[in-house]
DOBA-713348 format. One line per field, with one value per residue (C-alpha): residue number from 1; residue in one letter; z, x, y. Coordinates in steps of 0.5 Angstrom, whole numbers. Layout:
BEGIN
k	[NUM:...] .
r	[A:...] .
up	[Z:...] .
east	[X:...] .
north	[Y:...] .
END
This chain:
BEGIN
k	[1:2:3:4:5:6:7:8:9:10:11:12:13:14:15:16:17:18:19:20:21:22:23:24:25:26:27:28:29:30:31:32:33:34:35:36:37:38:39:40:41:42:43:44:45:46:47:48:49:50:51:52:53:54:55:56:57:58:59:60:61:62:63:64:65:66:67:68:69:70:71:72:73:74:75:76:77:78:79:80:81:82:83:84:85:86:87:88:89:90:91:92:93:94:95:96:97:98:99:100:101:102:103:104:105:106:107:108:109:110:111:112:113:114:115:116:117:118:119:120:121:122:123:124:125:126:127:128:129:130:131:132:133:134:135:136:137:138:139:140:141:142:143:144:145:146:147:148:149:150:151:152:153:154:155:156:157:158:159:160:161:162:163:164:165:166:167:168:169:170:171:172:173:174:175:176:177:178:179:180:181:182:183:184:185:186:187:188:189:190:191:192:193:194:195:196:197:198:199:200:201:202:203:204:205:206:207:208:209:210:211:212:213:214:215:216:217:218:219:220:221:222:223:224:225:226:227:228:229:230:231:232:233:234:235:236:237:238:239:240:241:242:243:244:245:246:247:248:249:250:251:252:253:254:255:256:257:258:259:260:261:262:263:264:265:266:267:268:269:270:271:272:273:274:275:276:277:278:279:280:281:282:283:284:285:286:287:288:289:290:291:292:293:294:295:296:297:298:299:300:301:302:303:304:305:306:307:308:309:310:311:312:313:314:315:316:317:318:319:320:321:322:323:324:325:326:327:328:329:330:331:332:333:334:335:336:337:338:339:340:341:342:343:344:345:346:347:348:349:350:351:352:353:354:355:356:357:358:359:360:361:362:363:364:365:366:367:368:369:370:371:372:373:374:375:376:377:378:379:380:381:382:383:384:385:386:387:388:389:390:391:392:393:394:395:396:397:398:399:400:401:402:403:404:405:406:407:408:409:410:411:412:413:414:415:416:417:418:419:420:421:422:423:424:425:426:427:428:429:430:431:432:433:434:435:436:437:438:439] .
r	[M:G:D:K:S:F:S:R:P:K:D:E:E:M:A:S:K:S:S:S:D:L:Q:W:P:L:Q:E:Q:D:Y:F:G:S:R:E:N:M:N:L:P:D:S:N:N:G:S:A:A:D:Q:L:Q:A:A:T:G:Y:V:I:G:V:T:S:S:I:F:A:E:H:I:L:S:H:P:F:I:V:L:R:R:Q:C:Q:V:H:H:R:G:V:W:Y:H:N:T:P:F:T:L:V:T:V:M:A:Q:L:Q:R:H:Q:G:M:S:S:L:W:K:G:I:V:S:V:L:M:S:K:G:I:L:M:V:N:E:T:V:I:S:E:L:T:P:L:P:K:E:V:T:R:H:S:S:P:R:K:H:L:E:H:L:L:L:K:G:L:S:Y:I:M:A:T:P:F:L:A:S:S:F:I:E:T:I:Q:A:E:V:S:S:E:K:P:G:P:F:D:F:V:R:E:G:L:N:R:L:M:G:W:G:M:P:Q:T:T:R:L:L:P:I:Y:T:L:V:L:P:T:A:V:L:G:V:S:Q:Y:I:I:L:Q:V:G:R:S:T:M:L:S:T:F:R:Q:R:E:Q:E:M:K:N:K:S:T:S:V:D:G:R:E:Q:E:E:S:L:Y:N:K:Y:F:P:E:M:M:A:N:F:A:G:N:L:L:A:D:T:L:L:F:P:L:E:T:V:L:H:R:L:Y:S:Q:G:T:R:T:I:I:D:N:L:D:T:G:V:D:V:I:P:I:S:T:N:Y:E:G:F:F:D:C:F:R:S:I:I:M:E:E:G:I:S:G:L:Y:R:G:F:G:A:L:F:L:Q:Y:A:L:Q:A:V:L:L:K:F:S:K:Y:V:F:E:K:V:S:K:E:L:N:P:A:V:P:R:S:P:I:N:R:P:R:L:A:G:D:L:L:N:Q:Q:K:Q:P:Q:T:A:T:S:L:Q:Q:Q:Q:Q:E:Q:Q:H:V:Q:Q:R:R:P:V:Y:S:D:Y:E:S:D:M:T:F:R:A:P:R:R] .
up	[388:393:396:392:393:387:386:381:376:376:369:371:378:373:369:375:377:374:368:373:378:372:373:367:367:366:360:357:357:350:350:348:354:360:363:366:359:356:361:362:369:373:372:378:377:370:370:375:371:365:368:371:365:361:367:367:359:359:364:361:354:356:361:356:350:354:357:351:346:351:357:355:348:350:351:344:341:345:341:335:335:337:331:326:328:328:321:322:326:324:326:322:327:322:326:333:334:334:339:345:347:346:351:356:356:356:362:365:365:365:369:366:366:360:356:359:358:355:357:360:354:349:353:354:347:345:350:346:340:343:346:339:335:340:340:332:332:337:333:326:322:322:325:330:329:323:321:315:313:313:306:303:304:312:311:308:313:318:315:315:322:324:319:323:330:328:325:331:335:331:336:342:338:336:343:346:341:343:350:348:344:349:353:361:362:358:360:366:367:364:368:366:362:360:353:353:354:349:344:345:345:338:335:337:336:343:347:342:339:333:328:321:321:325:321:322:324:318:314:319:319:313:313:320:318:312:317:322:317:313:320:322:315:315:322:320:314:317:323:319:315:321:325:318:318:326:324:319:323:329:324:322:329:331:325:327:334:334:338:335:338:335:341:339:345:348:346:351:353:348:342:345:346:344:336:338:341:335:330:333:334:326:324:328:326:319:319:323:318:312:314:317:312:312:320:319:315:319:326:323:321:328:331:326:329:336:339:342:344:344:346:342:340:336:343:348:353:350:347:341:338:332:327:320:315:311:307:307:307:300:301:307:303:297:302:306:299:297:303:307:302:302:308:312:311:316:321:328:325:329:335:332:331:338:340:336:338:346:344:341:347:351:347:347:355:354:350:355:360:356:355:362:365:360:362:370:368:363:365:360:363:361:358:359:354:353:352:348:343:336:330:323:321:326:325:317:319:323:318:313:318:317:322:327:331:331:330:337:339:334:336:343:341:337:343:348:342:342:350:350:345:348:352:360:363:370:375:374:367:367:372:368:365:359:359:353:354:355:350] .
east	[23:29:31:37:41:42:48:49:54:61:60:54:58:63:58:55:62:64:69:74:74:76:83:86:91:98:100:94:95:96:100:94:90:96:96:103:106:102:105:99:99:94:88:89:97:97:93:97:103:101:99:105:109:104:105:113:113:109:113:120:117:114:119:124:121:118:125:129:124:123:127:134:134:132:139:141:134:136:143:140:135:140:145:139:138:145:146:152:156:162:162:156:156:155:159:158:166:165:159:163:167:161:157:163:163:156:156:162:159:152:151:147:140:142:141:134:131:124:123:116:113:115:112:106:105:105:99:96:97:93:88:87:86:81:77:77:75:69:66:68:67:75:77:83:85:86:89:92:85:82:80:84:79:79:87:86:81:86:92:87:86:93:94:88:91:98:95:91:97:102:102:104:109:113:113:115:121:123:124:128:133:134:140:138:143:140:133:129:127:120:114:110:105:108:109:101:100:106:102:96:99:102:96:92:98:98:104:109:114:111:117:117:121:116:112:104:102:98:104:107:101:102:109:108:102:106:112:108:104:110:114:107:107:115:114:108:112:118:115:110:116:120:114:113:121:120:114:117:123:119:115:121:124:118:118:125:124:117:118:117:111:108:108:110:114:111:112:117:117:122:118:112:115:122:120:115:120:125:120:119:126:127:121:123:130:128:123:128:134:129:126:132:132:125:126:131:128:121:125:128:122:119:125:125:123:122:129:131:138:142:148:154:155:162:165:160:161:158:151:149:142:138:137:134:130:126:120:117:119:121:125:129:130:133:137:140:143:146:149:151:151:147:151:147:141:144:147:147:146:151:147:142:147:149:141:140:146:145:138:141:145:139:135:141:140:132:134:138:133:127:131:133:126:124:128:126:119:119:125:126:123:126:121:121:120:113:111:105:102:105:101:101:104:110:111:112:117:121:122:124:129:136:139:143:146:154:157:159:152:150:156:153:146:148:152:146:142:147:147:140:140:145:143:143:146:145:150:150:151:157:161:160:167:167:173:175:172:177:179] .
north	[30:31:37:39:45:49:54:59:57:60:63:67:70:72:76:79:82:89:90:93:87:82:80:77:72:75:70:72:80:83:89:94:90:91:98:97:95:101:105:110:114:114:119:124:123:124:130:134:132:135:141:142:140:146:151:150:150:157:160:158:160:167:169:168:171:177:178:178:182:188:188:185:188:195:198:196:199:206:206:204:209:215:212:213:220:222:225:228:223:221:214:210:204:199:194:192:193:201:201:197:203:208:204:203:211:212:207:211:218:217:210:205:209:212:205:204:211:210:203:205:209:203:198:202:204:197:196:202:198:192:196:200:193:190:197:197:189:190:196:194:187:187:180:181:174:170:163:159:157:164:166:172:177:175:176:183:185:183:187:193:193:193:199:203:201:204:210:211:210:214:221:216:212:219:221:215:215:222:219:213:218:224:225:225:230:235:234:232:225:224:221:214:218:224:221:220:228:229:225:228:235:234:231:237:242:244:245:243:248:251:251:250:244:240:235:235:228:227:226:221:216:213:211:209:204:201:200:197:192:190:188:184:181:179:176:172:169:168:165:160:158:156:152:148:146:144:140:136:135:133:128:125:124:121:116:114:113:109:103:96:95:101:106:113:117:123:130:133:141:142:140:144:150:151:152:157:161:160:162:168:170:168:172:179:178:178:184:188:187:188:194:197:203:204:205:210:214:214:216:222:224:223:227:233:240:237:240:234:233:226:223:224:217:219:220:217:223:230:231:234:237:234:239:237:240:234:235:228:221:221:227:224:218:222:226:220:217:223:226:219:214:207:206:212:208:203:207:203:196:194:195:191:185:185:185:179:176:176:174:168:166:167:162:157:157:156:150:147:149:145:139:139:140:135:129:131:130:125:120:114:108:101:96:89:84:82:75:74:69:69:70:67:73:73:66:67:73:69:63:69:71:69:64:68:62:61:55:54:54:49:44:45:43:37:35:35:32:26:25:25:19:15:9:8:2:-1:-1:-9:-9:-3:-8:-14:-17:-21:-27:-31:-38:-44:-49] .
END
């Protein structure tokens, strides 16, 4: 046999190449096989963009929530608590209009620090609650976290954990409350850990004024636990309700905004983080509104017998001492109803209204920031139409669709069809003239 040069078939050469080297012709690319049409970002760029988006949403959400709930709300919490314990006050401040002049007088005579007193102890007392929950969950089988899929027993054990943490933190919550209502002009400015020392002293019965009006701690632990657990339950119910409402609306919007090719739009920062902020806002508002009378009674029990001097919220200029003689929770509740009426349970409700009105403004601003950042990180890119082979189903749907061509377009198509069928004559035939024959 003669020498013949054998060459590898082209099919084998194509098969030996890796799948990443294959280049499909443009006209044969389908939507789900084309990287450009799928608009998928590069792996490195996509992960970096996702991380930037998550970090941005976390910073905006956490900053807004912490600033609104703990920093921005504190002056209104101080005013609300002072109104609740001011049992002899002429003005109940059930509406926010009467508090505006009082706030102006306090700022004029005592400065802005009079509205920010006790903020360190309030934040530290919340930290003590978190530490108590962690320690109890480690030493006992009580779960620190539960989900909606957890059993009812797990939920009851979780609520028991919350109640025990509030019981352990009761003396510190009471001493922190005293720092938020006492007037600065009549006492020295407390240190950052003074409320811890005062709480331990009240727990042991040392260093506190031994008067017959001072209530022991064991009479305050049960109302404190009931108030704390009730706030947590109402907060979670309101929060879950708002989140489910947002999910339903988001699902409806996704169904409406789904493109013709079946691709859903990417979730924006607004849809990821703003519903959580709105749910927390609604839950806190619902809990504080419903439990306001219970909070008024408990705060009066905290301040009884401590010889605390508060700002006079009738004038906003001078100070007055707190002097009450309640025997317990139910006696305090009954005395308020008989002496001050039902509106006495809602002293300082105007401060609560101002607090959440300001939080709503900040929430509205956060919504604008989320929408603005979402547009910057996920700009809308126009898509070009994709040419792909038509399937039998597409042809059948096209036959069922009504004709949308106008009458003018139909006339133009008929004229073009007539011109195509008209015969073409040569120049010689077009120049010929016919004459009649002579007789």
